Rosetta silent file (secondary structure, phi, psi, omega in degrees, C-alpha in Angstrom):
SEQUENCE: XXXXXXXXXXXXXXXXXXXXXXXXXXXXXXXXXXXXXXXXXXXXXXXXXXXXXXXXXXXXXXXXXXXXXXXXXXXXXXXXXXXXXXXXXXXXXXXXXXXXXXXXXXXXXXXXXXXXXXXXXXXXXXXXXXXXXXXXXXXXXXXXXXXXXXXXXXXXXXXXXXXXXXXXXXXXXXXXXXXXXXXXXXXXXXXXXXXXXXXXXXXXXXXXXXXXXXXXXXXXXXXXXXXXXXXXXXXXXXXXXXXXXXXXXXXXXXXXXXXXXXXXXXXXXXXXXXXXXXXXXXXXXXXXXXXXXXXXXXXXXXXXXXXXXXXXXXXXXXXXXXXXXXXXXXXXXXXXXXXXXXXXXXXXXXXXXXXXXXXXXXXXXXXXXXXX
SCORE:     score description
SCORE:     0.000 S_00000001
   1 L     0.000  159.614  177.924  254.099  134.592  121.101 S_00000001
   2 E  -121.640  153.880  174.271  256.473  132.947  123.510 S_00000001
   3 L   -74.071  157.231  174.820  256.332  132.746  127.355 S_00000001
   4 L   -52.170  138.495 -178.085  259.087  134.571  129.231 S_00000001
   5 L   -71.147  124.989 -176.856  262.487  132.894  128.892 S_00000001
   6 L  -119.177  147.142  179.559  263.155  131.391  132.246 S_00000001
   7 L  -119.042 -177.306  177.868  266.300  130.286  134.010 S_00000001
   8 L   -60.394  -31.743  178.203  266.937  128.430  137.220 S_00000001
   9 L  -146.783  155.220 -178.329  266.902  131.727  139.078 S_00000001
  10 L   -78.130  128.881  178.203  265.997  135.251  138.242 S_00000001
  11 E   -60.957  136.173  175.870  268.980  137.350  137.298 S_00000001
  12 E   -86.344   96.577 -169.800  269.790  140.144  139.659 S_00000001
  13 E   -88.770  133.439  170.575  270.217  142.863  137.047 S_00000001
  14 L   -85.532  104.882 -174.921  272.375  145.830  137.436 S_00000001
  15 L   -90.021  149.823  179.192  270.404  148.557  135.744 S_00000001
  16 E  -124.284  141.975 -170.296  271.915  151.786  134.529 S_00000001
  17 E   -78.716  146.764 -179.445  270.041  155.017  134.223 S_00000001
  18 L  -132.016  110.417 -173.172  269.401  156.343  130.694 S_00000001
  19 L   -80.802  125.491 -174.633  268.255  159.886  130.357 S_00000001
  20 L  -120.839  149.970  179.591  265.464  160.129  127.908 S_00000001
  21 L   -74.355  158.913 -179.580  263.572  163.136  126.536 S_00000001
  22 L   -86.833   90.446  175.188  259.882  163.751  127.502 S_00000001
  23 L  -135.791  161.205 -171.331  258.154  162.518  124.359 S_00000001
  24 L   -42.217  146.717 -177.828  255.102  160.266  123.839 S_00000001
  25 L   -63.560  -33.585 -173.198  255.588  156.814  125.411 S_00000001
  26 L   -73.375  -17.816 -178.607  254.846  155.031  122.117 S_00000001
  27 L   -94.060  158.207  168.571  257.789  156.793  120.416 S_00000001
  28 L   -76.717  151.502 -173.274  261.528  156.294  120.580 S_00000001
  29 L  -140.862  105.408  171.561  263.113  159.138  122.528 S_00000001
  30 L   146.044  142.234 -177.612  266.741  160.213  122.402 S_00000001
  31 L   -64.876  -20.638  178.731  269.058  161.179  119.591 S_00000001
  32 L   -93.433   12.168 -177.865  270.939  157.865  120.196 S_00000001
  33 E  -122.233  131.949 -174.923  267.853  155.673  119.789 S_00000001
  34 E  -109.713 -178.555 -179.818  266.594  154.484  116.372 S_00000001
  35 E   -75.471  136.649 -174.606  263.581  152.855  115.020 S_00000001
  36 L  -129.589   55.736 -177.876  262.968  149.215  116.022 S_00000001
  37 L   -61.173  -33.800 -177.430  259.882  148.228  113.993 S_00000001
  38 L   -83.328   -1.835  176.633  261.096  144.661  113.765 S_00000001
  39 L   -83.918  141.869 -178.359  261.559  144.300  117.490 S_00000001
  40 L   -73.561  144.916 -177.235  258.827  142.590  119.480 S_00000001
  41 L   -91.651  132.685  167.841  256.798  144.839  121.902 S_00000001
  42 L   -65.633  133.875  179.311  256.558  143.356  125.463 S_00000001
  43 E  -126.858  158.075 -178.880  253.038  142.329  126.397 S_00000001
  44 E    51.347   58.380  179.055  251.172  141.217  129.580 S_00000001
  45 E   -60.331  133.128 -179.741  253.667  142.742  131.789 S_00000001
  46 E  -125.159  122.424  177.082  253.871  140.884  135.185 S_00000001
  47 E  -110.086  126.529 -175.564  255.458  142.441  138.337 S_00000001
  48 E  -146.658  168.961  179.952  256.021  139.960  141.102 S_00000001
  49 L    52.606   51.282 -176.730  258.179  139.246  144.262 S_00000001
  50 L   -80.577  126.685  171.299  257.961  142.948  145.281 S_00000001
  51 L  -113.005 -162.529 -179.962  260.124  143.998  148.300 S_00000001
  52 L   -77.799  -22.694 -177.341  260.851  147.413  149.734 S_00000001
  53 L  -140.071   26.392  178.313  263.646  147.964  147.250 S_00000001
  54 E  -165.320  166.257  178.165  263.332  145.431  144.391 S_00000001
  55 E  -160.121  156.769  169.531  260.867  143.626  142.178 S_00000001
  56 E  -101.367  147.700 -177.696  260.828  140.936  139.445 S_00000001
  57 E  -141.178  133.713  175.902  259.386  141.792  136.095 S_00000001
  58 E  -142.327  176.764 -178.536  258.507  139.526  133.092 S_00000001
  59 E  -168.848  172.686  176.817  256.402  139.553  129.953 S_00000001
  60 E  -113.118  158.240  177.570  255.489  137.706  126.848 S_00000001
  61 E  -158.332  158.775  177.289  256.397  138.729  123.246 S_00000001
  62 L   -66.472  153.515 -173.469  256.225  137.576  119.675 S_00000001
  63 L   -72.709  -28.222  177.687  259.056  135.335  118.448 S_00000001
  64 L   -54.184  117.861  175.911  259.750  137.666  115.505 S_00000001
  65 L    85.249    1.739  179.952  262.931  139.689  116.132 S_00000001
  66 H   -60.210  -43.188 -174.024  263.686  138.077  119.592 S_00000001
  67 H   -63.327  -13.159 -178.337  267.105  137.031  118.414 S_00000001
  68 H   -92.413  -11.073 -175.910  268.083  140.710  117.879 S_00000001
  69 L   -74.059  129.839 -178.929  267.262  141.931  121.409 S_00000001
  70 L  -115.429  -25.661 -172.044  270.373  142.882  123.329 S_00000001
  71 E  -143.529  156.181  172.145  268.851  145.179  125.967 S_00000001
  72 E  -119.077  140.258  169.336  265.604  146.103  127.801 S_00000001
  73 E  -104.573  134.721 -178.320  264.633  149.663  128.640 S_00000001
  74 E  -119.878  122.092 -178.392  262.579  150.083  131.788 S_00000001
  75 E  -104.700  107.336 -173.205  260.674  153.271  132.406 S_00000001
  76 E  -114.203  118.377 -176.974  260.048  153.436  136.128 S_00000001
  77 E  -132.564  145.526  173.355  258.070  156.355  137.734 S_00000001
  78 E   -77.946  129.439  177.163  256.659  157.187  141.038 S_00000001
  79 L   -63.380  129.630 -178.303  252.951  157.404  140.737 S_00000001
  80 L   -67.480  128.846  179.576  251.812  160.944  141.191 S_00000001
  81 L  -151.239  128.327 -178.043  249.703  161.451  144.327 S_00000001
  82 L   -58.458  -35.823 -178.122  248.975  164.863  145.900 S_00000001
  83 L   -93.054    1.713 -177.593  249.275  163.314  149.370 S_00000001
  84 L   -64.336  153.251  177.448  252.426  161.263  148.696 S_00000001
  85 L   -84.127  120.099  178.434  255.417  161.689  150.919 S_00000001
  86 L   -89.764   87.266 -167.016  258.173  163.610  149.062 S_00000001
  87 L  -123.760    0.368 -176.649  261.023  162.158  151.099 S_00000001
  88 L  -166.296  139.778  167.009  263.805  161.046  148.810 S_00000001
  89 L    38.301   57.114 -173.646  265.846  161.376  145.631 S_00000001
  90 L   -71.242  -22.630 -172.788  263.415  163.193  143.473 S_00000001
  91 L  -103.559    8.695 -179.924  265.726  163.963  140.608 S_00000001
  92 L   -72.540  131.730  174.042  267.178  160.515  139.966 S_00000001
  93 L   -54.184  142.545 -175.278  266.475  159.412  136.331 S_00000001
  94 L  -112.930    4.960  176.654  263.808  156.765  136.061 S_00000001
  95 E   -94.121  119.249  178.311  264.685  155.406  132.449 S_00000001
  96 E  -115.110  145.969  173.821  266.770  152.260  133.081 S_00000001
  97 E  -121.323  133.158 -179.334  268.696  150.072  130.709 S_00000001
  98 E  -138.131  141.655  175.056  269.579  146.551  131.350 S_00000001
  99 E   -56.656  142.412  178.203  271.217  143.785  129.254 S_00000001
 100 L   -65.877  124.909  179.221  268.731  141.279  127.930 S_00000001
 101 L  -130.753  172.470  173.287  268.668  138.330  130.326 S_00000001
 102 L   -59.186  143.064  177.980  266.293  135.379  130.956 S_00000001
 103 L  -100.605  155.512    1.942  262.975  136.482  132.451 S_00000001
 104 L   -74.832  151.185  175.646  261.804  137.193  135.032 S_00000001
 105 E  -111.183  151.112 -178.406  264.585  139.585  135.805 S_00000001
 106 E   -91.252  127.181  170.092  265.179  141.248  139.150 S_00000001
 107 E  -108.960  120.072 -174.273  265.282  145.062  139.309 S_00000001
 108 E  -134.864  139.658  178.047  266.928  146.191  142.502 S_00000001
 109 L   172.661  107.381 -176.898  268.091  149.623  143.579 S_00000001
 110 L   -74.277  -14.834 -176.964  267.467  151.573  146.817 S_00000001
 111 L   -80.953  -11.353  173.634  268.529  154.777  145.098 S_00000001
 112 L  -128.627   -0.838  178.277  265.399  154.782  142.923 S_00000001
 113 L  -121.928  130.348  177.701  262.991  152.494  144.815 S_00000001
 114 L  -124.828  152.725 -177.880  261.511  153.431  148.155 S_00000001
 115 L   -62.283  157.932  169.509  259.290  151.323  150.464 S_00000001
 116 L    43.973   50.679 -178.475  255.506  151.412  150.528 S_00000001
 117 L  -133.797  138.221  178.366  255.413  153.655  147.373 S_00000001
 118 E   -80.920  135.398  178.542  253.239  153.325  144.272 S_00000001
 119 E  -132.078  159.197  161.901  255.077  153.087  140.853 S_00000001
 120 E  -118.241  152.754  178.461  254.305  152.686  137.178 S_00000001
 121 E  -141.237  136.665  166.939  256.455  150.671  134.898 S_00000001
 122 E  -131.827  161.420 -173.665  256.760  150.113  131.136 S_00000001
 123 E  -137.157  143.190  169.707  259.265  148.227  129.020 S_00000001
 124 E  -116.689  149.834  162.981  260.896  148.438  125.591 S_00000001
 125 E   -91.838  150.942  179.333  263.046  145.854  123.853 S_00000001
 126 E  -147.882  155.857  170.451  266.164  147.176  122.168 S_00000001
 127 E  -128.010  131.686 -179.848  269.185  146.226  120.099 S_00000001
 128 E   -82.993  123.514 -177.249  272.505  147.895  120.288 S_00000001
 129 L   -89.376  161.166 -175.213  273.800  148.774  116.838 S_00000001
 130 L   -59.908  -23.827 -179.113  277.468  148.779  115.698 S_00000001
 131 L   -85.456    3.693 -176.695  277.563  152.583  115.925 S_00000001
 132 L    87.976   -4.639  176.803  276.477  152.448  119.597 S_00000001
 133 L   -87.907  166.059 -174.614  273.077  153.696  119.079 S_00000001
 134 E  -113.221  139.161  166.445  269.924  151.722  119.932 S_00000001
 135 E  -103.236  130.552 -173.138  267.023  150.518  117.936 S_00000001
 136 E  -123.955  155.828  168.510  263.874  150.109  120.188 S_00000001
 137 L   -78.135  179.000  168.638  260.452  148.684  120.060 S_00000001
 138 L   -76.200  154.299  179.691  257.364  150.724  121.013 S_00000001
 139 L   -63.112  154.232  172.123  256.703  150.869  124.736 S_00000001
 140 L   -78.084 -176.991  177.543  254.565  148.189  126.408 S_00000001
 141 L   -73.582  167.014  178.754  251.448  149.068  128.285 S_00000001
 142 L   -94.804  131.332  167.964  251.867  150.744  131.704 S_00000001
 143 E  -115.767  154.726  177.011  251.369  148.714  134.828 S_00000001
 144 E  -112.843  149.482  174.874  251.229  149.793  138.473 S_00000001
 145 E  -153.624  165.074  178.919  252.563  148.230  141.555 S_00000001
 146 E  -126.794  132.819  176.673  253.430  149.212  145.165 S_00000001
 147 L   -70.718  165.591 -173.770  256.627  148.394  146.922 S_00000001
 148 L   -89.240  168.664  170.304  256.554  146.573  150.259 S_00000001
 149 L   -68.577  165.315  168.669  257.183  147.452  153.842 S_00000001
 150 L   -59.366  140.459  174.743  260.517  146.890  155.462 S_00000001
 151 L   -90.006  178.547  174.972  261.000  143.103  156.177 S_00000001
 152 H   -61.804  -22.062  178.842  262.666  141.797  159.324 S_00000001
 153 H   -67.598  -48.018 -179.729  266.040  141.990  157.517 S_00000001
 154 H   -71.099  -38.797  176.548  265.828  145.807  157.203 S_00000001
 155 H   -60.776  -31.839  177.328  264.251  146.142  160.686 S_00000001
 156 H   -70.348  -36.072  175.025  267.244  144.175  162.211 S_00000001
 157 H   -60.976  -43.493  179.115  269.552  146.678  160.457 S_00000001
 158 H   -67.839  -32.836 -179.497  267.689  149.497  162.151 S_00000001
 159 H   -64.409  -44.076 -179.230  267.759  147.609  165.369 S_00000001
 160 H   -58.161  -43.043 -174.794  271.557  147.335  165.258 S_00000001
 161 H   -70.322  -38.177 -177.292  271.833  151.072  164.681 S_00000001
 162 H   -70.110  -35.270  177.504  269.453  151.921  167.457 S_00000001
 163 H   -61.874  -25.290 -175.114  271.286  149.658  169.882 S_00000001
 164 H   -71.157  -24.649 -176.662  274.508  151.436  169.076 S_00000001
 165 H  -118.493    2.687 -175.963  273.197  154.738  170.623 S_00000001
 166 L   -61.758  -29.670 -179.828  270.751  153.587  173.291 S_00000001
 167 L    74.547 -166.661 -177.487  273.277  154.217  176.110 S_00000001
 168 L   -76.525  173.318 -179.614  272.867  152.982  179.634 S_00000001
 169 E  -109.262  157.524 -179.883  269.587  152.210  181.227 S_00000001
 170 E  -126.318  145.416  179.208  267.606  153.882  184.070 S_00000001
 171 E   -71.712  147.276  172.486  265.073  152.495  186.412 S_00000001
 172 E  -147.903  165.150 -175.801  261.336  153.361  186.130 S_00000001
 173 L  -127.646  -19.143 -176.306  258.144  152.240  187.765 S_00000001
 174 E  -134.226  154.599  163.373  255.166  153.638  185.668 S_00000001
 175 E   -94.386  150.435  177.281  253.965  154.056  182.104 S_00000001
 176 E  -149.418  153.268 -172.828  252.209  157.275  181.376 S_00000001
 177 E  -140.816  120.780  179.423  250.115  158.759  178.645 S_00000001
 178 E   -96.511  143.677 -179.559  249.318  162.476  178.265 S_00000001
 179 E  -151.150  169.142  170.270  246.110  163.888  176.664 S_00000001
 180 L   -72.448  158.518 -174.028  243.900  166.894  176.738 S_00000001
 181 H   -55.821  -33.971 -173.361  241.409  167.001  179.669 S_00000001
 182 H   -62.613  -31.555 -176.882  238.485  166.163  177.350 S_00000001
 183 H   -57.304  -27.864 -176.090  239.990  162.766  176.592 S_00000001
 184 H  -102.125    5.104  177.017  239.418  161.642  180.150 S_00000001
 185 L   -93.181  143.672 -173.770  235.888  163.086  180.550 S_00000001
 186 L   -67.818  -29.725 -175.220  232.917  160.776  180.368 S_00000001
 187 L   -90.533    3.344 -177.218  230.868  163.200  178.214 S_00000001
 188 L   -80.379  132.285  175.632  233.541  163.736  175.503 S_00000001
 189 L  -112.788   17.859 -164.925  232.530  162.427  172.118 S_00000001
 190 L  -104.925    1.650 -176.938  235.664  163.595  170.203 S_00000001
 191 L  -126.416  107.837 -178.238  237.966  160.559  170.744 S_00000001
 192 L   -68.190  -13.804 -178.624  237.406  157.337  168.960 S_00000001
 193 L   -88.061   15.596  176.024  240.280  155.829  171.117 S_00000001
 194 E  -127.645  144.228  178.240  237.921  155.910  174.153 S_00000001
 195 L   -84.530  168.524 -172.693  234.881  153.807  174.806 S_00000001
 196 L   -64.429  -29.882 -175.773  231.422  155.405  175.472 S_00000001
 197 L   -86.151    1.723 -176.188  231.434  154.728  179.124 S_00000001
 198 L    55.843   37.332 -175.116  234.799  156.394  179.693 S_00000001
 199 L  -108.816  -21.423 -179.258  236.101  153.273  181.337 S_00000001
 200 E  -140.744  149.710  168.408  238.865  152.205  178.946 S_00000001
 201 E   -84.990  134.650 -177.886  241.476  153.483  176.535 S_00000001
 202 L  -113.471  147.291  177.901  241.175  151.713  173.217 S_00000001
 203 L   -63.214  145.671  172.069  243.748  150.819  170.669 S_00000001
 204 E  -132.042  165.475 -173.906  243.822  152.985  167.517 S_00000001
 205 E   -70.505  131.446 -172.098  245.719  152.670  164.330 S_00000001
 206 L   -65.606  145.973 -178.376  249.223  153.960  164.552 S_00000001
 207 L   -80.468 -172.749 -172.626  249.850  157.137  162.413 S_00000001
 208 L   -93.049   21.111  178.734  252.537  157.488  159.672 S_00000001
 209 L   -75.885  162.281  173.568  255.388  158.886  161.788 S_00000001
 210 E    93.428 -152.365 -177.139  258.817  157.437  161.786 S_00000001
 211 L   -67.796  137.642 -177.283  260.474  155.323  158.914 S_00000001
 212 L   -66.287  -29.358  178.082  258.395  155.338  155.752 S_00000001
 213 L   -85.998    3.866 -176.073  258.932  151.493  155.396 S_00000001
 214 L   -64.972  130.510 -179.351  257.850  150.611  158.884 S_00000001
 215 L   -73.829   -4.099  177.494  255.331  147.761  158.763 S_00000001
 216 L   -99.224  -12.392  177.087  253.469  149.130  161.791 S_00000001
 217 L   -68.316  128.469 -178.687  252.606  152.497  160.385 S_00000001
 218 L    67.572    9.067 -178.414  248.913  152.727  159.401 S_00000001
 219 L  -133.316  -48.682 -178.845  248.373  149.046  160.368 S_00000001
 220 L   -65.155  134.229  170.165  249.233  148.212  164.014 S_00000001
 221 E   -99.784  135.820  179.462  246.521  149.140  166.595 S_00000001
 222 E  -170.111 -179.126  176.674  247.742  150.163  169.906 S_00000001
 223 E  -122.236  128.519 -179.478  247.854  152.800  172.671 S_00000001
 224 E   -83.816  134.455  176.864  250.910  155.000  172.964 S_00000001
 225 E  -128.961  162.237  172.460  252.674  155.251  176.289 S_00000001
 226 E  -123.166  160.745  173.649  255.873  156.818  177.435 S_00000001
 227 L  -146.228    4.066  175.736  258.201  155.728  180.204 S_00000001
 228 L   -59.730  140.846 -178.288  261.156  158.053  180.035 S_00000001
 229 E  -118.870  159.267  170.596  262.312  159.612  183.273 S_00000001
 230 L   -74.644  139.465 -172.307  264.362  162.637  184.209 S_00000001
 231 L   -64.435  -42.921 -170.743  267.929  161.792  185.074 S_00000001
 232 L   -83.930  -18.765  178.937  268.091  163.952  188.231 S_00000001
 233 L  -109.334  -23.547 -173.615  264.664  162.955  189.738 S_00000001
 234 L    69.955   18.685  175.676  264.003  159.419  188.315 S_00000001
 235 L  -118.803  166.730  176.317  260.474  160.534  187.668 S_00000001
 236 E   -61.544  141.636  176.034  258.511  161.261  184.537 S_00000001
 237 L   -56.483  153.276 -179.636  259.066  164.803  183.134 S_00000001
 238 L   -88.226   -7.178  177.464  256.557  167.453  183.906 S_00000001
 239 L  -101.633  151.952  178.994  256.435  168.670  180.255 S_00000001
 240 E  -156.662  143.208  174.276  254.618  166.877  177.371 S_00000001
 241 L   -86.414    1.252 -170.623  253.728  167.703  173.815 S_00000001
 242 L  -109.900  -11.780  179.392  250.462  165.808  173.992 S_00000001
 243 L   152.664  159.251 -177.137  248.431  167.451  176.749 S_00000001
 244 L   -87.479   -5.645  178.185  248.469  168.690  180.370 S_00000001
 245 E  -112.325  138.372 -173.653  246.611  165.667  181.849 S_00000001
 246 E  -124.439  133.655  163.390  248.436  162.343  182.496 S_00000001
 247 E   -95.374  127.096  179.866  247.326  158.837  183.084 S_00000001
 248 E  -115.773  139.202 -179.158  249.844  156.841  185.053 S_00000001
 249 E  -141.449  140.357  176.584  249.816  153.101  185.465 S_00000001
 250 E   -55.613  134.534 -173.987  252.149  150.704  187.305 S_00000001
 251 H   -54.977  -41.277 -172.752  254.693  149.174  184.851 S_00000001
 252 H   -65.694  -22.138 -177.782  253.931  145.569  185.870 S_00000001
 253 H   -77.079  -15.623  176.035  250.307  145.878  184.786 S_00000001
 254 L  -112.390  -28.471 -175.072  251.359  146.363  181.121 S_00000001
 255 L  -129.111  111.805 -177.662  254.770  144.690  181.059 S_00000001
 256 L  -154.830 -168.146 -170.468  255.259  141.356  182.824 S_00000001
 257 L   -68.652  -11.903  177.889  256.222  137.691  182.176 S_00000001
 258 L  -103.930   13.228 -179.109  253.148  137.283  179.949 S_00000001
 259 E  -111.734  135.928  171.091  254.024  140.209  177.668 S_00000001
 260 E   -93.863  147.319  176.188  256.131  139.946  174.394 S_00000001
 261 E  -125.010  136.167 -175.503  258.193  142.906  173.356 S_00000001
 262 E  -129.942  151.794  174.904  259.127  143.734  169.760 S_00000001
 263 E   -84.931  130.600 -175.513  261.371  146.351  168.115 S_00000001
 264 E  -113.996  -33.748 -175.291  259.173  148.632  165.880 S_00000001
 265 E  -175.698  162.867  174.978  261.195  151.563  164.529 S_00000001
 266 E  -146.661  124.622 -176.380  264.148  153.985  164.928 S_00000001
 267 E  -159.637  171.601  174.434  264.008  157.558  163.591 S_00000001
 268 E  -143.425  166.543 -177.134  264.608  161.214  164.143 S_00000001
 269 L  -123.221   59.525 -179.885  262.900  164.349  162.982 S_00000001
 270 L    59.422   30.200  174.455  265.734  166.676  161.696 S_00000001
 271 L  -131.446  175.684  177.595  266.824  167.087  165.372 S_00000001
 272 L   -78.709  -13.888  172.873  269.460  165.545  167.590 S_00000001
 273 L   -73.381  137.020  171.035  266.820  163.525  169.393 S_00000001
 274 E  -113.275  147.264 -172.359  266.293  159.962  168.382 S_00000001
 275 E  -118.923  135.127  172.246  263.186  157.943  168.890 S_00000001
 276 E  -120.020  129.181  175.958  262.774  154.142  169.344 S_00000001
 277 E  -103.303  121.022  175.315  259.369  152.514  169.084 S_00000001
 278 E  -114.983  149.123  178.322  258.915  149.293  170.968 S_00000001
 279 E  -115.893  132.118  176.037  255.634  147.223  171.027 S_00000001
 280 E  -108.524  121.636 -174.717  254.308  145.474  174.103 S_00000001
 281 E  -134.729  115.507  177.376  251.804  142.708  173.202 S_00000001
 282 E   -54.523  139.788 -175.075  250.328  140.247  175.718 S_00000001
 283 L   -55.274  127.708  176.969  251.246  136.727  174.588 S_00000001
 284 L    87.058   -6.874 -178.841  248.631  135.287  172.109 S_00000001
 285 L   -76.313  169.464  172.278  246.770  138.620  171.688 S_00000001
 286 H   -48.140  -50.508 -179.842  245.797  140.192  168.410 S_00000001
 287 H   -62.364  -33.266 -179.639  248.645  142.553  168.549 S_00000001
 288 H   -69.467  -41.608  179.046  251.122  139.718  169.357 S_00000001
 289 H   -63.634  -41.744 -177.619  249.915  137.756  166.272 S_00000001
 290 H   -62.304  -40.551 -174.619  250.335  140.844  164.116 S_00000001
 291 H   -74.751  -33.985 -174.872  253.935  141.344  165.311 S_00000001
 292 L   -59.301  137.469 -178.603  255.221  137.784  164.952 S_00000001
 293 L    71.555  -11.389  178.531  257.178  137.513  161.735 S_00000001
 294 L  -106.865  -29.922 -179.387  256.920  141.247  160.976 S_00000001
 295 L  -122.744  143.905  176.927  258.970  142.717  163.831 S_00000001
 296 L   -66.028  131.158  173.498  262.255  141.569  165.499 S_00000001
 297 E   -78.428  146.348 -179.322  261.352  140.078  168.958 S_00000001
 298 E  -114.355  151.096  174.346  263.432  141.466  171.874 S_00000001
 299 L   -68.318  125.745 -173.836  264.533  139.633  174.958 S_00000001
 300 L   -56.583  -41.645 -167.623  262.146  140.717  177.764 S_00000001
 301 L   -98.622  -15.995 -170.257  264.844  140.915  180.444 S_00000001
 302 L  -137.146   12.956  175.306  268.069  141.973  178.655 S_00000001
 303 L   -79.078  161.148 -169.639  267.404  144.157  175.657 S_00000001
 304 L   -90.053    4.576 -179.179  268.942  147.711  175.797 S_00000001
 305 L  -107.429  -50.718 -169.888  265.705  149.667  175.316 S_00000001
 306 E  -150.626  110.714 -177.276  262.932  148.492  177.647 S_00000001
 307 E  -130.494  154.892 -179.518  263.510  145.598  179.986 S_00000001
 308 E  -132.945  116.610 -177.201  261.570  143.696  182.690 S_00000001
 309 E  -123.584  146.387  176.942  263.465  141.456  185.181 S_00000001
 310 E   -89.016  122.297 -177.739  262.343  139.325  187.931 S_00000001
 311 L   -86.378  173.240 -173.618  264.049  139.900  191.295 S_00000001
 312 L   -62.154  -25.125 -176.983  264.887  137.255  193.992 S_00000001
 313 L   -89.501    5.839 -178.803  261.729  138.163  195.904 S_00000001
 314 L    86.052   -6.403  177.298  259.521  137.656  192.797 S_00000001
 315 L   -77.137  163.340  179.788  258.883  141.320  192.208 S_00000001
 316 E  -106.112  141.668  173.352  259.611  142.895  188.748 S_00000001
 317 E  -120.490  149.936 -173.649  262.030  145.708  188.047 S_00000001
 318 E  -131.458  141.574  176.842  262.051  147.912  184.968 S_00000001
 319 E  -137.809  152.061  175.829  264.660  149.971  183.089 S_00000001
 320 E  -127.388  156.152  177.869  264.554  152.178  180.035 S_00000001
 321 E   -65.846  141.669 -175.070  267.210  153.464  177.732 S_00000001
 322 L   -85.509  -36.442 -166.788  268.693  156.794  178.646 S_00000001
 323 L   -98.912    7.212  169.153  269.917  158.205  175.353 S_00000001
 324 L  -132.695  158.491  172.249  266.835  157.718  173.184 S_00000001
 325 E   -85.600  121.071 -178.963  263.157  158.674  173.551 S_00000001
 326 E   -94.117  134.918  172.843  261.129  155.644  173.842 S_00000001
 327 E  -115.553  123.779 -177.233  257.570  155.384  172.388 S_00000001
 328 E  -110.502  122.155  174.660  255.813  152.356  173.710 S_00000001
 329 E  -102.230  115.836  177.661  252.845  150.900  171.948 S_00000001
 330 E  -100.146  128.407 -166.374  250.568  148.667  174.063 S_00000001
 331 L   -85.887   -2.687 -177.327  248.324  146.632  171.775 S_00000001
 332 L  -121.378  157.758  177.737  245.267  145.979  174.029 S_00000001
 333 L   -55.442  153.094 -179.699  242.590  148.179  175.775 S_00000001
 334 E  -129.754  124.040 -177.244  243.550  149.626  179.149 S_00000001
 335 E   -78.365  126.083 -176.429  241.074  150.191  181.974 S_00000001
 336 H   -62.204  -29.704 -174.991  241.293  153.720  183.437 S_00000001
 337 H   -71.555   -9.286  173.795  240.586  152.300  186.940 S_00000001
 338 H   -75.643  -13.963  179.515  243.999  150.634  186.824 S_00000001
 339 L  -137.109 -163.697  179.419  245.714  153.975  187.087 S_00000001
 340 E  -130.571  154.796  179.966  245.360  157.575  188.015 S_00000001
 341 E  -117.071  129.867  175.262  244.755  160.845  186.065 S_00000001
 342 E  -153.008  160.468 -179.110  246.321  164.113  187.191 S_00000001
 343 E   -90.062  140.198  177.957  247.405  167.439  185.729 S_00000001
 344 L   -88.281  157.287 -175.542  251.149  168.037  185.165 S_00000001
 345 L   -94.196   -4.075 -176.541  252.752  171.283  186.242 S_00000001
 346 L   -83.718 -163.767 -178.353  254.876  171.697  183.115 S_00000001
 347 L  -105.846  160.834  175.559  254.304  173.092  179.590 S_00000001
 348 E   -94.210  101.451 -176.850  252.878  171.449  176.444 S_00000001
 349 L   -84.187   83.703 -178.873  255.956  171.385  174.197 S_00000001
 350 H   -58.300  -33.560 -177.709  254.275  171.042  170.799 S_00000001
 351 H   -62.363  -21.036 -179.306  257.564  170.992  168.888 S_00000001
 352 H   -91.034    6.180  177.154  258.361  167.639  170.449 S_00000001
 353 L   -68.097  138.293  175.254  255.228  166.020  169.093 S_00000001
 354 L  -104.603   10.146  179.987  255.854  163.034  166.749 S_00000001
 355 L   -55.641  114.520  179.742  252.283  162.930  165.300 S_00000001
 356 L    54.742   28.307 -177.689  252.744  162.007  161.653 S_00000001
 357 L   -67.211  141.266  177.335  256.326  163.185  161.891 S_00000001
 358 E   -97.958  140.108 -177.195  258.522  162.420  158.862 S_00000001
 359 L   -72.580  143.790  175.584  261.787  160.854  159.331 S_00000001
 360 L   -75.606  112.562 -178.691  265.008  162.812  158.322 S_00000001
 361 L   -79.732   -2.716 -179.678  266.244  160.834  155.309 S_00000001
 362 L   -94.825  -13.258 -172.128  269.769  162.387  155.521 S_00000001
 363 L   -70.257  122.718 -178.882  270.505  161.257  159.066 S_00000001
 364 L   -83.449  -14.733 -179.175  273.372  158.687  158.986 S_00000001
 365 L   -71.048  -39.809 -164.792  272.607  157.583  162.618 S_00000001
 366 L  -121.357    7.415  175.078  269.140  156.171  161.985 S_00000001
 367 L  -107.413  143.263  177.154  269.003  155.381  158.239 S_00000001
 368 L  -111.602  173.800 -170.204  269.854  152.230  156.432 S_00000001
 369 L   -83.023   44.947  167.466  270.777  151.574  152.729 S_00000001
 370 L  -134.054  177.642  172.794  267.146  151.089  151.500 S_00000001
 371 L   -53.488  141.311 -169.093  264.396  153.588  150.991 S_00000001
 372 L   -66.630    0.000    0.000  263.691  155.763  153.906 S_00000001
């Protein structure tokens, strides 16, 4: 056997789809594909350098017949999972053909690879014959891998799209969080995001709402707050999808000169409303350490979503974007004694809840050219 043929850099292969019949993996499948008994079978498949829309693949194989190889066939399939998100391009062929190049080779394509998704992959070697048909080896073993989250590259692309529609900013003075009454009662045992003494709200893991590739979904711990205000009153709205009881806290207690702010996501839910997630993390905190290197940092005083500026008298002033709905994640516990709890007069608009909401993959405003 020989080790993978290596070059100075991995070729970025343009793979083409090849429609194959549903026949056993060990057989050749297609009227234009012939027997390749003399072709080596790829072994010890290695998938590496996985991103949200690409991966490198290499293998070893016997020397016999290597000089006849002209192409590789790659069988890429989304791993079946009853709970998986069915969010994109389900009918795209997953049998791919690429010219034989030095290994490892790069497989890249956002039209058939989605972020944070489990796949299986197997490989054949092939030789193109004078009549245009292929002789192929048996399939290799099947290996599994999972694509990565969005990197800061993709998040910066989302950030630019979000900035384009954020609109002008409006002043605000408080952050608020709506919940059911039981959430704020000392004898409630139903909320893990509360401590036993009913003194603090505790961070909990963010759900899977928003972009499927967001690195904060299912990983970042925090407390969700809102800060949007009504244009005509300058006050928080009296309706909420999350409950009729509201905790309010002065903005400077969560957002000040010792707080770092990060861009987390930009999405919509098949409606005209667009949501921007920003993360507030006290400098040096566990949440701040998580966000560094994963999320684009925003300028505290001049970003177009949520800003905190120091006035001449030393006081802080705050502004939020008018044309998007901001979801603010604060990464540390919050003591209830720092704010007030009261009942709002409006309705509980459940249709506006973003709990585990799936992003619209067809929206041209908030999607980028990688998996949704």
